[in-house]
C-alpha positions as CSV (number, residue, x, y, z in Angstrom):
1,A,110.6,142.4,41.1
2,F,109.1,139.3,39.4
3,N,108.9,140.9,36.0
4,Y,112.6,142.4,36.2
5,V,114.0,138.8,37.0
6,C,111.7,137.6,34.2
7,Q,113.1,140.1,31.8
8,I,116.7,139.2,32.4
9,L,116.1,135.7,32.5
10,H,113.5,135.7,29.6
11,C,111.0,133.5,31.7
12,N,107.8,132.6,30.2
13,K,105.1,134.7,32.3
14,S,102.6,131.7,32.1
15,A,100.0,133.1,34.1
16,E,99.6,136.0,31.4
17,Q,98.8,133.1,28.6
18,Y,96.2,131.5,31.0
19,Q,94.5,135.2,31.0
20,L,93.8,134.2,27.1
21,L,92.2,131.1,27.7
22,Y,88.4,130.9,28.0
23,I,85.8,128.7,29.2
24,E,82.7,128.9,27.1
25,K,79.2,127.0,26.7
26,V,79.2,125.7,30.1
27,K,76.1,123.2,31.1
28,L,75.1,121.7,33.9
29,R,72.8,118.4,32.7
30,K,70.7,116.4,35.5
31,I,71.8,112.4,35.3
32,G,69.7,110.6,37.8
33,T,69.0,112.1,41.5
34,E,72.8,112.0,42.4
35,H,74.6,112.7,39.1
36,T,75.1,115.6,36.9
37,Q,77.1,116.0,33.8
38,L,79.1,119.4,33.9
39,S,80.3,120.1,30.1
40,G,81.7,123.0,27.9
41,V,84.7,123.7,25.8
42,L,88.0,125.8,26.2
43,I,89.4,127.9,23.7
44,N,92.9,129.2,23.5
45,Q,93.1,132.6,22.2
46,N,97.0,133.1,22.7
47,N,99.1,133.1,19.5
48,K,100.2,129.8,20.4
49,S,99.5,126.6,22.0
50,I,99.7,126.2,25.8
51,E,99.9,123.6,28.4
52,L,96.3,122.4,29.3
53,P,95.2,123.8,32.7
54,N,93.2,122.1,35.5
55,L,89.8,123.2,36.1
56,K,88.5,124.4,39.6
57,L,84.6,123.7,40.2
58,S,83.3,125.7,43.2
59,F,79.7,125.4,44.4
60,G,77.5,125.7,47.3
61,K,76.8,128.2,49.9
62,E,78.9,131.0,51.4
63,T,78.9,128.9,54.6
64,D,79.4,125.7,52.9
65,Q,81.5,125.9,49.8
66,E,83.2,122.9,48.2
67,E,85.9,122.8,45.6
68,I,86.5,119.9,43.1
69,I,90.0,120.1,40.8
70,F,89.9,118.1,37.6
71,T,93.3,117.5,35.5
72,P,93.0,117.6,31.8
73,Q,92.7,113.4,31.8
74,Q,89.4,113.7,33.9
75,Y,87.8,116.5,31.7
76,L,88.8,116.2,28.5
77,V,86.5,114.4,26.1
78,E,87.6,110.6,25.4
79,N,88.9,111.4,21.7
80,L,91.0,114.0,23.5
81,R,92.6,112.3,26.3
82,G,96.1,112.2,26.1
83,I,96.6,115.7,24.2
84,Q,98.7,117.9,26.8
85,R,98.4,121.4,25.1
86,I,95.6,123.3,23.4
87,P,96.3,124.8,20.3
88,T,95.2,128.5,19.5
89,N,91.6,129.2,18.3
90,T,90.6,125.4,18.5
91,P,87.3,124.8,20.7
92,F,88.5,122.1,22.8
93,R,85.3,120.1,24.5
94,F,85.3,119.4,28.2
95,Q,83.0,117.0,29.8
96,V,82.7,115.3,33.5
97,E,80.2,113.5,35.4
98,L,79.8,114.1,39.4
99,N,78.3,112.5,41.9
100,K,76.4,115.7,42.9
101,S,73.0,116.2,42.2
102,K,72.0,119.5,40.2
103,K,70.1,121.3,43.1
104,S,73.5,120.7,45.1
105,L,75.7,122.6,42.8
106,V,74.3,126.0,43.9
107,N,76.2,129.1,42.8
108,Y,78.8,126.9,41.0
109,R,82.1,128.6,39.5
110,L,84.6,127.0,37.2
111,E,87.9,128.3,36.7
112,I,91.1,127.8,35.1
113,V,94.3,126.7,37.2
114,H,97.3,127.0,35.4
115,P,99.9,124.4,35.8
C-alpha cells in the first residue's frame, strides 16, 4: 500500500536513500579512565545529496543494553558543523566524546537513523 501511494503522490522513499549511506573506519579510542572517543566516516553512495541522519550507538550486555542518539551537530567534526546534507561520494568525518570507559562499550553497534 505504501509503495502504491508513493507512486501516485511521487513521494520520496527516504528509507531507501539511507540504505546507500555507509559508516566506515569506526574507531574507539580511550581518553582517560572514564572517557572514550568514537570516530569514523559517513559516505553517501546515492546519486544525490541527502539530509544528514542521526547516529545511534548501542552497547552493553544483552540484559543491560544502553543507547545514545547523536544528532549531526553533535557528531560532525568542527569544520563540518552546520552542514545539513551529505553530498554524494564525499567522506564526512564524525567524532564524539563519550562519558563512558572504553571497557563499558562492549558489543557496541553504530547505526544510521534516518530523519
